[in-house]
CHARMM-style PDB file with segment names, atoms N, HN, CA, C and O in Angstrom:
ATOM      1  N   GLN     1       0.242   7.779  -1.715  1.00  0.00      PROA
ATOM      2  CA  GLN     1       1.281   8.383  -2.487  1.00  0.00      PROA
ATOM      3  C   GLN     1       1.645   9.736  -1.914  1.00  0.00      PROA
ATOM      4  O   GLN     1       2.827  10.060  -1.799  1.00  0.00      PROA
ATOM      5  N   THR     2       0.667  10.521  -1.556  1.00  0.00      PROA
ATOM      6  HN  THR     2      -0.293  10.258  -1.649  1.00  0.00      PROA
ATOM      7  CA  THR     2       0.943  11.856  -1.018  1.00  0.00      PROA
ATOM      8  C   THR     2       1.735  11.754   0.281  1.00  0.00      PROA
ATOM      9  O   THR     2       2.692  12.501   0.485  1.00  0.00      PROA
ATOM     10  N   VAL     3       1.343  10.836   1.158  1.00  0.00      PROA
ATOM     11  HN  VAL     3       0.566  10.229   0.993  1.00  0.00      PROA
ATOM     12  CA  VAL     3       2.071  10.652   2.412  1.00  0.00      PROA
ATOM     13  C   VAL     3       3.509  10.246   2.126  1.00  0.00      PROA
ATOM     14  O   VAL     3       4.435  10.747   2.764  1.00  0.00      PROA
ATOM     15  N   MET     4       3.702   9.346   1.176  1.00  0.00      PROA
ATOM     16  HN  MET     4       2.950   8.939   0.658  1.00  0.00      PROA
ATOM     17  CA  MET     4       5.053   8.896   0.843  1.00  0.00      PROA
ATOM     18  C   MET     4       5.897  10.037   0.281  1.00  0.00      PROA
ATOM     19  O   MET     4       7.087  10.127   0.585  1.00  0.00      PROA
ATOM     20  N   LEU     5       5.311  10.898  -0.520  1.00  0.00      PROA
ATOM     21  HN  LEU     5       4.344  10.825  -0.767  1.00  0.00      PROA
ATOM     22  CA  LEU     5       6.037  12.050  -1.060  1.00  0.00      PROA
ATOM     23  C   LEU     5       6.389  13.051   0.034  1.00  0.00      PROA
ATOM     24  O   LEU     5       7.481  13.619   0.028  1.00  0.00      PROA
ATOM     25  N   LEU     6       5.471  13.268   0.970  1.00  0.00      PROA
ATOM     26  HN  LEU     6       4.584  12.806   0.974  1.00  0.00      PROA
ATOM     27  CA  LEU     6       5.753  14.171   2.091  1.00  0.00      PROA
ATOM     28  C   LEU     6       6.874  13.626   2.974  1.00  0.00      PROA
ATOM     29  O   LEU     6       7.728  14.385   3.432  1.00  0.00      PROA
ATOM     30  N   LEU     7       6.875  12.314   3.213  1.00  0.00      PROA
ATOM     31  HN  LEU     7       6.181  11.697   2.840  1.00  0.00      PROA
ATOM     32  CA  LEU     7       7.950  11.695   3.978  1.00  0.00      PROA
ATOM     33  C   LEU     7       9.297  11.902   3.288  1.00  0.00      PROA
ATOM     34  O   LEU     7      10.287  12.260   3.926  1.00  0.00      PROA
ATOM     35  N   ARG     8       9.318  11.673   1.987  1.00  0.00      PROA
ATOM     36  HN  ARG     8       8.513  11.382   1.469  1.00  0.00      PROA
ATOM     37  CA  ARG     8      10.572  11.813   1.216  1.00  0.00      PROA
ATOM     38  C   ARG     8      11.088  13.244   1.272  1.00  0.00      PROA
ATOM     39  O   ARG     8      12.296  13.469   1.352  1.00  0.00      PROA
ATOM     40  N   ALA     9      10.174  14.214   1.229  1.00  0.00      PROA
ATOM     41  HN  ALA     9       9.193  14.032   1.163  1.00  0.00      PROA
ATOM     42  CA  ALA     9      10.574  15.623   1.312  1.00  0.00      PROA
ATOM     43  C   ALA     9      11.256  15.924   2.648  1.00  0.00      PROA
ATOM     44  O   ALA     9      12.040  16.867   2.752  1.00  0.00      PROA
ATOM     45  N   GLU    10      10.952  15.115   3.670  1.00  0.00      PROA
ATOM     46  HN  GLU    10      10.316  14.348   3.585  1.00  0.00      PROA
ATOM     47  CA  GLU    10      11.566  15.285   4.992  1.00  0.00      PROA
ATOM     48  C   GLU    10      12.776  14.383   5.185  1.00  0.00      PROA
ATOM     49  O   GLU    10      13.328  14.312   6.283  1.00  0.00      PROA
ATOM     50  N   GLY    11      13.195  13.686   4.116  1.00  0.00      PROA
ATOM     51  HN  GLY    11      12.746  13.744   3.224  1.00  0.00      PROA
ATOM     52  CA  GLY    11      14.378  12.832   4.187  1.00  0.00      PROA
ATOM     53  C   GLY    11      14.123  11.439   4.722  1.00  0.00      PROA
ATOM     54  O   GLY    11      15.063  10.724   5.070  1.00  0.00      PROA
ATOM     55  N   VAL    12      12.859  11.045   4.791  1.00  0.00      PROA
ATOM     56  HN  VAL    12      12.096  11.625   4.508  1.00  0.00      PROA
ATOM     57  CA  VAL    12      12.499   9.723   5.288  1.00  0.00      PROA
ATOM     58  C   VAL    12      12.032   8.868   4.114  1.00  0.00      PROA
ATOM     59  O   VAL    12      11.297   9.343   3.248  1.00  0.00      PROA
ATOM     60  N   HSD    13      12.452   7.625   4.088  1.00  0.00      PROA
ATOM     61  HN  HSD    13      13.049   7.239   4.791  1.00  0.00      PROA
ATOM     62  CA  HSD    13      12.035   6.708   3.035  1.00  0.00      PROA
ATOM     63  C   HSD    13      10.797   5.944   3.471  1.00  0.00      PROA
ATOM     64  O   HSD    13      10.516   5.828   4.665  1.00  0.00      PROA
ATOM     65  N   SER    14      10.064   5.427   2.508  1.00  0.00      PROA
ATOM     66  HN  SER    14      10.292   5.520   1.539  1.00  0.00      PROA
ATOM     67  CA  SER    14       8.885   4.610   2.816  1.00  0.00      PROA
ATOM     68  C   SER    14       8.739   3.534   1.754  1.00  0.00      PROA
ATOM     69  O   SER    14       9.296   3.625   0.661  1.00  0.00      PROA
ATOM     70  N   CYS    15       7.980   2.520   2.108  1.00  0.00      PROA
ATOM     71  HN  CYS    15       7.528   2.445   2.996  1.00  0.00      PROA
ATOM     72  CA  CYS    15       7.766   1.404   1.195  1.00  0.00      PROA
ATOM     73  C   CYS    15       6.358   0.874   1.399  1.00  0.00      PROA
ATOM     74  O   CYS    15       6.017   0.464   2.509  1.00  0.00      PROA
ATOM     75  N   PRO    16       5.526   0.870   0.356  1.00  0.00      PROA
ATOM     76  CA  PRO    16       4.179   0.328   0.521  1.00  0.00      PROA
ATOM     77  C   PRO    16       4.238  -1.152   0.888  1.00  0.00      PROA
ATOM     78  O   PRO    16       5.025  -1.913   0.326  1.00  0.00      PROA
ATOM     79  N   GLN    17       3.405  -1.541   1.826  1.00  0.00      PROA
ATOM     80  HN  GLN    17       2.765  -0.923   2.283  1.00  0.00      PROA
ATOM     81  CA  GLN    17       3.328  -2.917   2.315  1.00  0.00      PROA
ATOM     82  C   GLN    17       1.878  -3.380   2.246  1.00  0.00      PROA
ATOM     83  O   GLN    17       0.992  -2.629   1.838  1.00  0.00      PROA
ATOM     84  N   VAL    18       1.652  -4.609   2.646  1.00  0.00      PROA
ATOM     85  HN  VAL    18       2.372  -5.219   2.978  1.00  0.00      PROA
ATOM     86  CA  VAL    18       0.295  -5.151   2.707  1.00  0.00      PROA
ATOM     87  C   VAL    18       0.052  -5.615   4.139  1.00  0.00      PROA
ATOM     88  O   VAL    18       0.908  -6.266   4.738  1.00  0.00      PROA
ATOM     89  N   MET    19      -1.101  -5.286   4.681  1.00  0.00      PROA
ATOM     90  HN  MET    19      -1.797  -4.758   4.195  1.00  0.00      PROA
ATOM     91  CA  MET    19      -1.484  -5.746   6.013  1.00  0.00      PROA
ATOM     92  C   MET    19      -3.001  -5.763   6.122  1.00  0.00      PROA
ATOM     93  O   MET    19      -3.683  -5.106   5.336  1.00  0.00      PROA
ATOM     94  N   TRP    20      -3.538  -6.506   7.087  1.00  0.00      PROA
ATOM     95  HN  TRP    20      -2.983  -7.039   7.726  1.00  0.00      PROA
ATOM     96  CA  TRP    20      -4.982  -6.491   7.317  1.00  0.00      PROA
ATOM     97  C   TRP    20      -5.338  -5.174   7.953  1.00  0.00      PROA
ATOM     98  O   TRP    20      -4.736  -4.787   8.954  1.00  0.00      PROA
ATOM     99  N   THR    21      -6.284  -4.491   7.407  1.00  0.00      PROA
ATOM    100  HN  THR    21      -6.774  -4.806   6.593  1.00  0.00      PROA
ATOM    101  CA  THR    21      -6.706  -3.223   7.991  1.00  0.00      PROA
ATOM    102  C   THR    21      -7.739  -3.458   9.087  1.00  0.00      PROA
ATOM    103  O   THR    21      -8.616  -4.311   8.948  1.00  0.00      PROA
ATOM    104  N   MET    22      -7.636  -2.710  10.159  1.00  0.00      PROA
ATOM    105  HN  MET    22      -6.925  -2.017  10.271  1.00  0.00      PROA
ATOM    106  CA  MET    22      -8.571  -2.840  11.277  1.00  0.00      PROA
ATOM    107  C   MET    22      -9.951  -2.296  10.909  1.00  0.00      PROA
ATOM    108  O   MET    22     -10.945  -2.622  11.557  1.00  0.00      PROA
ATOM    109  N   PHE    23     -10.006  -1.478   9.882  1.00  0.00      PROA
ATOM    110  HN  PHE    23      -9.198  -1.214   9.356  1.00  0.00      PROA
ATOM    111  CA  PHE    23     -11.256  -0.803   9.533  1.00  0.00      PROA
ATOM    112  C   PHE    23     -11.838  -1.331   8.221  1.00  0.00      PROA
ATOM    113  O   PHE    23     -12.473  -0.584   7.478  1.00  0.00      PROA
ATOM    114  N   ARG    24     -11.621  -2.617   7.937  1.00  0.00      PROA
ATOM    115  HN  ARG    24     -11.104  -3.224   8.541  1.00  0.00      PROA
ATOM    116  CA  ARG    24     -12.048  -3.194   6.666  1.00  0.00      PROA
ATOM    117  C   ARG    24     -13.534  -2.991   6.414  1.00  0.00      PROA
ATOM    118  O   ARG    24     -13.924  -2.608   5.311  1.00  0.00      PROA
ATOM    119  N   ARG    25     -14.363  -3.240   7.409  1.00  0.00      PROA
ATOM    120  HN  ARG    25     -14.046  -3.552   8.305  1.00  0.00      PROA
ATOM    121  CA  ARG    25     -15.817  -3.115   7.207  1.00  0.00      PROA
ATOM    122  C   ARG    25     -16.214  -1.667   6.912  1.00  0.00      PROA
ATOM    123  O   ARG    25     -17.002  -1.408   6.002  1.00  0.00      PROA
ATOM    124  N   THR    26     -15.669  -0.731   7.682  1.00  0.00      PROA
ATOM    125  HN  THR    26     -15.029  -0.941   8.422  1.00  0.00      PROA
ATOM    126  CA  THR    26     -16.006   0.687   7.484  1.00  0.00      PROA
ATOM    127  C   THR    26     -15.579   1.152   6.101  1.00  0.00      PROA
ATOM    128  O   THR    26     -16.357   1.787   5.390  1.00  0.00      PROA
ATOM    129  N   VAL    27     -14.331   0.834   5.711  1.00  0.00      PROA
ATOM    130  HN  VAL    27     -13.699   0.318   6.289  1.00  0.00      PROA
ATOM    131  CA  VAL    27     -13.827   1.250   4.398  1.00  0.00      PROA
ATOM    132  C   VAL    27     -14.635   0.578   3.293  1.00  0.00      PROA
ATOM    133  O   VAL    27     -14.945   1.214   2.285  1.00  0.00      PROA
ATOM    134  N   SER    28     -14.979  -0.689   3.465  1.00  0.00      PROA
ATOM    135  HN  SER    28     -14.728  -1.205   4.284  1.00  0.00      PROA
ATOM    136  CA  SER    28     -15.778  -1.396   2.463  1.00  0.00      PROA
ATOM    137  C   SER    28     -17.130  -0.732   2.260  1.00  0.00      PROA
ATOM    138  O   SER    28     -17.592  -0.582   1.129  1.00  0.00      PROA
ATOM    139  N   GLU    29     -17.763  -0.335   3.357  1.00  0.00      PROA
ATOM    140  HN  GLU    29     -17.388  -0.457   4.276  1.00  0.00      PROA
ATOM    141  CA  GLU    29     -19.065   0.338   3.251  1.00  0.00      PROA
ATOM    142  C   GLU    29     -18.941   1.668   2.508  1.00  0.00      PROA
ATOM    143  O   GLU    29     -19.742   1.968   1.624  1.00  0.00      PROA
ATOM    144  N   ILE    30     -17.937   2.459   2.870  1.00  0.00      PROA
ATOM    145  HN  ILE    30     -17.286   2.215   3.588  1.00  0.00      PROA
ATOM    146  CA  ILE    30     -17.748   3.771   2.230  1.00  0.00      PROA
ATOM    147  C   ILE    30     -17.395   3.616   0.755  1.00  0.00      PROA
ATOM    148  O   ILE    30     -17.890   4.365  -0.087  1.00  0.00      PROA
ATOM    149  N   ALA    31     -16.531   2.636   0.441  1.00  0.00      PROA
ATOM    150  HN  ALA    31     -16.128   2.028   1.125  1.00  0.00      PROA
ATOM    151  CA  ALA    31     -16.096   2.425  -0.948  1.00  0.00      PROA
ATOM    152  C   ALA    31     -17.124   1.663  -1.767  1.00  0.00      PROA
ATOM    153  O   ALA    31     -17.030   1.613  -2.994  1.00  0.00      PROA
ATOM    154  N   GLY    32     -18.112   1.066  -1.092  1.00  0.00      PROA
ATOM    155  HN  GLY    32     -18.188   1.107  -0.096  1.00  0.00      PROA
ATOM    156  CA  GLY    32     -19.111   0.279  -1.805  1.00  0.00      PROA
ATOM    157  C   GLY    32     -18.574  -1.050  -2.282  1.00  0.00      PROA
ATOM    158  O   GLY    32     -19.041  -1.587  -3.287  1.00  0.00      PROA
ATOM    159  N   ALA    33     -17.586  -1.594  -1.563  1.00  0.00      PROA
ATOM    160  HN  ALA    33     -17.207  -1.158  -0.746  1.00  0.00      PROA
ATOM    161  CA  ALA    33     -16.970  -2.864  -1.954  1.00  0.00      PROA
ATOM    162  C   ALA    33     -17.850  -4.035  -1.535  1.00  0.00      PROA
ATOM    163  O   ALA    33     -18.474  -3.996  -0.474  1.00  0.00      PROA
ATOM    164  N   ASP    34     -17.901  -5.063  -2.352  1.00  0.00      PROA
ATOM    165  HN  ASP    34     -17.395  -5.094  -3.213  1.00  0.00      PROA
ATOM    166  CA  ASP    34     -18.643  -6.280  -2.032  1.00  0.00      PROA
ATOM    167  C   ASP    34     -17.999  -6.990  -0.842  1.00  0.00      PROA
ATOM    168  O   ASP    34     -16.813  -6.803  -0.568  1.00  0.00      PROA
ATOM    169  N   ASP    35     -18.782  -7.800  -0.141  1.00  0.00      PROA
ATOM    170  HN  ASP    35     -19.745  -7.952  -0.364  1.00  0.00      PROA
ATOM    171  CA  ASP    35     -18.288  -8.531   1.024  1.00  0.00      PROA
ATOM    172  C   ASP    35     -17.204  -9.546   0.678  1.00  0.00      PROA
ATOM    173  O   ASP    35     -16.430  -9.937   1.552  1.00  0.00      PROA
ATOM    174  N   ASP    36     -17.133  -9.980  -0.583  1.00  0.00      PROA
ATOM    175  HN  ASP    36     -17.761  -9.662  -1.293  1.00  0.00      PROA
ATOM    176  CA  ASP    36     -16.130 -10.977  -0.956  1.00  0.00      PROA
ATOM    177  C   ASP    36     -14.762 -10.368  -1.260  1.00  0.00      PROA
ATOM    178  O   ASP    36     -13.831 -11.092  -1.614  1.00  0.00      PROA
ATOM    179  N   LEU    37     -14.628  -9.037  -1.125  1.00  0.00      PROA
ATOM    180  HN  LEU    37     -15.384  -8.449  -0.837  1.00  0.00      PROA
ATOM    181  CA  LEU    37     -13.346  -8.374  -1.366  1.00  0.00      PROA
ATOM    182  C   LEU    37     -12.621  -8.132  -0.045  1.00  0.00      PROA
ATOM    183  O   LEU    37     -13.253  -7.909   0.988  1.00  0.00      PROA
ATOM    184  N   VAL    38     -11.289  -8.177  -0.086  1.00  0.00      PROA
ATOM    185  HN  VAL    38     -10.775  -8.358  -0.925  1.00  0.00      PROA
ATOM    186  CA  VAL    38     -10.463  -7.879   1.076  1.00  0.00      PROA
ATOM    187  C   VAL    38      -9.680  -6.615   0.758  1.00  0.00      PROA
ATOM    188  O   VAL    38      -8.970  -6.561  -0.247  1.00  0.00      PROA
ATOM    189  N   LEU    39      -9.801  -5.600   1.601  1.00  0.00      PROA
ATOM    190  HN  LEU    39     -10.378  -5.644   2.417  1.00  0.00      PROA
ATOM    191  CA  LEU    39      -9.100  -4.340   1.387  1.00  0.00      PROA
ATOM    192  C   LEU    39      -7.868  -4.293   2.283  1.00  0.00      PROA
ATOM    193  O   LEU    39      -7.966  -4.527   3.487  1.00  0.00      PROA
ATOM    194  N   LEU    40      -6.716  -3.994   1.705  1.00  0.00      PROA
ATOM    195  HN  LEU    40      -6.636  -3.804   0.727  1.00  0.00      PROA
ATOM    196  CA  LEU    40      -5.449  -4.000   2.429  1.00  0.00      PROA
ATOM    197  C   LEU    40      -4.723  -2.674   2.254  1.00  0.00      PROA
ATOM    198  O   LEU    40      -4.879  -1.998   1.237  1.00  0.00      PROA
ATOM    199  N   CYS    41      -3.918  -2.306   3.268  1.00  0.00      PROA
ATOM    200  HN  CYS    41      -3.792  -2.855   4.094  1.00  0.00      PROA
ATOM    201  CA  CYS    41      -3.135  -1.081   3.171  1.00  0.00      PROA
ATOM    202  C   CYS    41      -2.009  -1.137   4.201  1.00  0.00      PROA
ATOM    203  O   CYS    41      -2.184  -1.691   5.286  1.00  0.00      PROA
ATOM    204  N   GLY    42      -0.879  -0.575   3.870  1.00  0.00      PROA
ATOM    205  HN  GLY    42      -0.737  -0.124   2.989  1.00  0.00      PROA
ATOM    206  CA  GLY    42       0.222  -0.480   4.821  1.00  0.00      PROA
ATOM    207  C   GLY    42       1.421   0.210   4.203  1.00  0.00      PROA
ATOM    208  O   GLY    42       1.627   0.122   2.993  1.00  0.00      PROA
ATOM    209  N   VAL    43       2.229   0.910   5.026  1.00  0.00      PROA
ATOM    210  HN  VAL    43       2.061   0.982   6.010  1.00  0.00      PROA
ATOM    211  CA  VAL    43       3.437   1.588   4.554  1.00  0.00      PROA
ATOM    212  C   VAL    43       4.515   1.454   5.627  1.00  0.00      PROA
ATOM    213  O   VAL    43       4.292   1.801   6.787  1.00  0.00      PROA
ATOM    214  N   ALA    44       5.676   0.954   5.236  1.00  0.00      PROA
ATOM    215  HN  ALA    44       5.857   0.673   4.294  1.00  0.00      PROA
ATOM    216  CA  ALA    44       6.831   0.928   6.134  1.00  0.00      PROA
ATOM    217  C   ALA    44       7.544   2.268   6.019  1.00  0.00      PROA
ATOM    218  O   ALA    44       7.682   2.809   4.921  1.00  0.00      PROA
ATOM    219  N   VAL    45       7.997   2.807   7.150  1.00  0.00      PROA
ATOM    220  HN  VAL    45       7.885   2.368   8.042  1.00  0.00      PROA
ATOM    221  CA  VAL    45       8.637   4.129   7.171  1.00  0.00      PROA
ATOM    222  C   VAL    45       9.964   4.014   7.916  1.00  0.00      PROA
ATOM    223  O   VAL    45      10.040   3.363   8.957  1.00  0.00      PROA
ATOM    224  N   GLY    46      11.010   4.650   7.380  1.00  0.00      PROA
ATOM    225  HN  GLY    46      10.948   5.180   6.534  1.00  0.00      PROA
ATOM    226  CA  GLY    46      12.293   4.630   8.069  1.00  0.00      PROA
ATOM    227  C   GLY    46      13.367   5.350   7.288  1.00  0.00      PROA
ATOM    228  O   GLY    46      13.092   5.996   6.277  1.00  0.00      PROA
ATOM    229  N   TYR    47      14.587   5.236   7.762  1.00  0.00      PROA
ATOM    230  HN  TYR    47      14.811   4.712   8.583  1.00  0.00      PROA
ATOM    231  CA  TYR    47      15.731   5.866   7.111  1.00  0.00      PROA
ATOM    232  C   TYR    47      16.500   4.824   6.314  1.00  0.00      PROA
ATOM    233  O   TYR    47      16.620   3.674   6.735  1.00  0.00      PROA
ATOM    234  N   GLU    48      17.015   5.228   5.173  1.00  0.00      PROA
ATOM    235  HN  GLU    48      16.918   6.163   4.831  1.00  0.00      PROA
ATOM    236  CA  GLU    48      17.777   4.318   4.323  1.00  0.00      PROA
ATOM    237  C   GLU    48      19.103   3.970   4.976  1.00  0.00      PROA
ATOM    238  O   GLU    48      19.793   4.838   5.510  1.00  0.00      PROA
ATOM    239  N   ARG    49      19.452   2.688   4.929  1.00  0.00      PROA
ATOM    240  HN  ARG    49      18.891   1.983   4.496  1.00  0.00      PROA
ATOM    241  CA  ARG    49      20.745   2.247   5.432  1.00  0.00      PROA
ATOM    242  C   ARG    49      21.737   2.299   4.282  1.00  0.00      PROA
ATOM    243  O   ARG    49      21.584   1.581   3.293  1.00  0.00      PROA
ATOM    244  N   GLU    50      22.744   3.136   4.406  1.00  0.00      PROA
ATOM    245  HN  GLU    50      22.869   3.718   5.209  1.00  0.00      PROA
ATOM    246  CA  GLU    50      23.758   3.269   3.362  1.00  0.00      PROA
ATOM    247  C   GLU    50      24.466   1.947   3.147  1.00  0.00      PROA
ATOM    248  O   GLU    50      24.845   1.276   4.107  1.00  0.00      PROA
ATOM    249  N   GLY    51      24.645   1.573   1.894  1.00  0.00      PROA
ATOM    250  HN  GLY    51      24.337   2.118   1.115  1.00  0.00      PROA
ATOM    251  CA  GLY    51      25.354   0.350   1.549  1.00  0.00      PROA
ATOM    252  C   GLY    51      24.509  -0.914   1.601  1.00  0.00      PROA
ATOM    253  O   GLY    51      25.017  -2.006   1.344  1.00  0.00      PROA
ATOM    254  N   ALA    52      23.248  -0.786   1.924  1.00  0.00      PROA
ATOM    255  HN  ALA    52      22.836   0.101   2.133  1.00  0.00      PROA
ATOM    256  CA  ALA    52      22.378  -1.967   1.984  1.00  0.00      PROA
ATOM    257  C   ALA    52      22.144  -2.511   0.577  1.00  0.00      PROA
ATOM    258  O   ALA    52      22.055  -1.757  -0.392  1.00  0.00      PROA
ATOM    259  N   VAL    53      22.047  -3.833   0.488  1.00  0.00      PROA
ATOM    260  HN  VAL    53      22.120  -4.445   1.275  1.00  0.00      PROA
ATOM    261  CA  VAL    53      21.778  -4.472  -0.792  1.00  0.00      PROA
ATOM    262  C   VAL    53      20.349  -4.151  -1.202  1.00  0.00      PROA
ATOM    263  O   VAL    53      19.424  -4.290  -0.402  1.00  0.00      PROA
ATOM    264  N   ARG    54      20.165  -3.723  -2.441  1.00  0.00      PROA
ATOM    265  HN  ARG    54      20.917  -3.610  -3.091  1.00  0.00      PROA
ATOM    266  CA  ARG    54      18.828  -3.405  -2.940  1.00  0.00      PROA
ATOM    267  C   ARG    54      18.278  -4.603  -3.700  1.00  0.00      PROA
ATOM    268  O   ARG    54      18.867  -5.057  -4.681  1.00  0.00      PROA
ATOM    269  N   LEU    55      17.153  -5.102  -3.238  1.00  0.00      PROA
ATOM    270  HN  LEU    55      16.675  -4.733  -2.441  1.00  0.00      PROA
ATOM    271  CA  LEU    55      16.518  -6.249  -3.876  1.00  0.00      PROA
ATOM    272  C   LEU    55      15.329  -5.784  -4.696  1.00  0.00      PROA
ATOM    273  O   LEU    55      14.602  -4.878  -4.290  1.00  0.00      PROA
ATOM    274  N   ARG    56      15.136  -6.398  -5.835  1.00  0.00      PROA
ATOM    275  HN  ARG    56      15.727  -7.134  -6.165  1.00  0.00      PROA
ATOM    276  CA  ARG    56      13.980  -6.111  -6.692  1.00  0.00      PROA
ATOM    277  C   ARG    56      13.239  -7.419  -6.895  1.00  0.00      PROA
ATOM    278  O   ARG    56      13.794  -8.355  -7.472  1.00  0.00      PROA
ATOM    279  N   THR    57      12.013  -7.506  -6.441  1.00  0.00      PROA
ATOM    280  HN  THR    57      11.562  -6.746  -5.973  1.00  0.00      PROA
ATOM    281  CA  THR    57      11.237  -8.730  -6.599  1.00  0.00      PROA
ATOM    282  C   THR    57      10.319  -8.615  -7.805  1.00  0.00      PROA
ATOM    283  O   THR    57      10.039  -7.516  -8.283  1.00  0.00      PROA
ATOM    284  N   GLY    58       9.853  -9.757  -8.292  1.00  0.00      PROA
ATOM    285  HN  GLY    58      10.080 -10.650  -7.904  1.00  0.00      PROA
ATOM    286  CA  GLY    58       8.926  -9.757  -9.414  1.00  0.00      PROA
ATOM    287  C   GLY    58       7.574  -9.197  -9.001  1.00  0.00      PROA
ATOM    288  O   GLY    58       7.234  -9.196  -7.817  1.00  0.00      PROA
ATOM    289  N   ARG    59       6.815  -8.732  -9.954  1.00  0.00      PROA
ATOM    290  HN  ARG    59       7.091  -8.733 -10.915  1.00  0.00      PROA
ATOM    291  CA  ARG    59       5.511  -8.143  -9.683  1.00  0.00      PROA
ATOM    292  C   ARG    59       4.444  -8.859 -10.492  1.00  0.00      PROA
ATOM    293  O   ARG    59       4.653  -9.184 -11.661  1.00  0.00      PROA
ATOM    294  N   ALA    60       3.305  -9.102  -9.872  1.00  0.00      PROA
ATOM    295  HN  ALA    60       3.135  -8.839  -8.922  1.00  0.00      PROA
ATOM    296  CA  ALA    60       2.151  -9.655 -10.582  1.00  0.00      PROA
ATOM    297  C   ALA    60       1.537  -8.540 -11.428  1.00  0.00      PROA
ATOM    298  O   ALA    60       1.672  -7.359 -11.108  1.00  0.00      PROA
ATOM    299  N   GLU    61       0.875  -8.922 -12.491  1.00  0.00      PROA
ATOM    300  HN  GLU    61       0.765  -9.882 -12.751  1.00  0.00      PROA
ATOM    301  CA  GLU    61       0.168  -7.940 -13.308  1.00  0.00      PROA
ATOM    302  C   GLU    61      -0.934  -7.294 -12.466  1.00  0.00      PROA
ATOM    303  O   GLU    61      -1.551  -7.961 -11.635  1.00  0.00      PROA
ATOM    304  N   MET    62      -1.180  -6.007 -12.678  1.00  0.00      PROA
ATOM    305  HN  MET    62      -0.679  -5.465 -13.353  1.00  0.00      PROA
ATOM    306  CA  MET    62      -2.180  -5.297 -11.901  1.00  0.00      PROA
ATOM    307  C   MET    62      -3.556  -5.943 -12.037  1.00  0.00      PROA
ATOM    308  O   MET    62      -4.334  -5.950 -11.082  1.00  0.00      PROA
ATOM    309  N   THR    63      -3.859  -6.479 -13.203  1.00  0.00      PROA
ATOM    310  HN  THR    63      -3.228  -6.473 -13.979  1.00  0.00      PROA
ATOM    311  CA  THR    63      -5.165  -7.111 -13.414  1.00  0.00      PROA
ATOM    312  C   THR    63      -5.347  -8.347 -12.530  1.00  0.00      PROA
ATOM    313  O   THR    63      -6.478  -8.772 -12.294  1.00  0.00      PROA
ATOM    314  N   GLU    64      -4.244  -8.931 -12.038  1.00  0.00      PROA
ATOM    315  HN  GLU    64      -3.326  -8.587 -12.230  1.00  0.00      PROA
ATOM    316  CA  GLU    64      -4.309 -10.088 -11.151  1.00  0.00      PROA
ATOM    317  C   GLU    64      -4.575  -9.705  -9.700  1.00  0.00      PROA
ATOM    318  O   GLU    64      -5.069 -10.521  -8.922  1.00  0.00      PROA
ATOM    319  N   THR    65      -4.252  -8.476  -9.336  1.00  0.00      PROA
ATOM    320  HN  THR    65      -3.851  -7.813  -9.968  1.00  0.00      PROA
ATOM    321  CA  THR    65      -4.279  -8.104  -7.920  1.00  0.00      PROA
ATOM    322  C   THR    65      -5.177  -6.933  -7.566  1.00  0.00      PROA
ATOM    323  O   THR    65      -5.422  -6.685  -6.385  1.00  0.00      PROA
ATOM    324  N   VAL    66      -5.684  -6.195  -8.574  1.00  0.00      PROA
ATOM    325  HN  VAL    66      -5.485  -6.397  -9.533  1.00  0.00      PROA
ATOM    326  CA  VAL    66      -6.448  -4.977  -8.292  1.00  0.00      PROA
ATOM    327  C   VAL    66      -7.807  -5.041  -8.971  1.00  0.00      PROA
ATOM    328  O   VAL    66      -7.936  -5.507 -10.103  1.00  0.00      PROA
ATOM    329  N   ARG    67      -8.811  -4.564  -8.257  1.00  0.00      PROA
ATOM    330  HN  ARG    67      -8.706  -4.185  -7.337  1.00  0.00      PROA
ATOM    331  CA  ARG    67     -10.151  -4.423  -8.842  1.00  0.00      PROA
ATOM    332  C   ARG    67     -10.645  -3.030  -8.511  1.00  0.00      PROA
ATOM    333  O   ARG    67     -10.773  -2.687  -7.336  1.00  0.00      PROA
ATOM    334  N   PHE    68     -10.928  -2.210  -9.532  1.00  0.00      PROA
ATOM    335  HN  PHE    68     -10.824  -2.488 -10.486  1.00  0.00      PROA
ATOM    336  CA  PHE    68     -11.412  -0.861  -9.342  1.00  0.00      PROA
ATOM    337  C   PHE    68     -12.934  -0.898  -9.154  1.00  0.00      PROA
ATOM    338  O   PHE    68     -13.648  -1.561  -9.906  1.00  0.00      PROA
ATOM    339  N   ILE    69     -13.409  -0.185  -8.152  1.00  0.00      PROA
ATOM    340  HN  ILE    69     -12.829   0.353  -7.540  1.00  0.00      PROA
ATOM    341  CA  ILE    69     -14.827  -0.174  -7.812  1.00  0.00      PROA
ATOM    342  C   ILE    69     -15.429   1.127  -8.302  1.00  0.00      PROA
ATOM    343  O   ILE    69     -14.889   2.203  -8.048  1.00  0.00      PROA
ATOM    344  N   GLY    70     -16.556   1.029  -9.010  1.00  0.00      PROA
ATOM    345  HN  GLY    70     -16.995   0.155  -9.216  1.00  0.00      PROA
ATOM    346  CA  GLY    70     -17.264   2.227  -9.444  1.00  0.00      PROA
ATOM    347  C   GLY    70     -16.703   2.914 -10.679  1.00  0.00      PROA
ATOM    348  O   GLY    70     -17.002   4.084 -10.919  1.00  0.00      PROA
ATOM    349  N   THR    71     -15.896   2.209 -11.468  1.00  0.00      PROA
ATOM    350  HN  THR    71     -15.653   1.259 -11.273  1.00  0.00      PROA
ATOM    351  CA  THR    71     -15.372   2.814 -12.706  1.00  0.00      PROA
ATOM    352  C   THR    71     -15.897   2.075 -13.907  1.00  0.00      PROA
ATOM    353  OT1 THR    71     -15.572   2.430 -15.041  1.00  0.00      PROA
TER     354      THR     71
END
């Protein structure tokens, strides 16, 4: 979120994405995540195209897609 806000302050847009992280094992160890969890992260960065069609897709409930560790 902080990175996305800093980008916006500079006039650049961003969009959170999903991708396989190269450091899954390291992050899992630090976060204390079980081996059966998959950790994902990604952000698309660029400039807004004026006049582009804005699409809004449906969203799954957070309880379906997120598991908080250590709370």
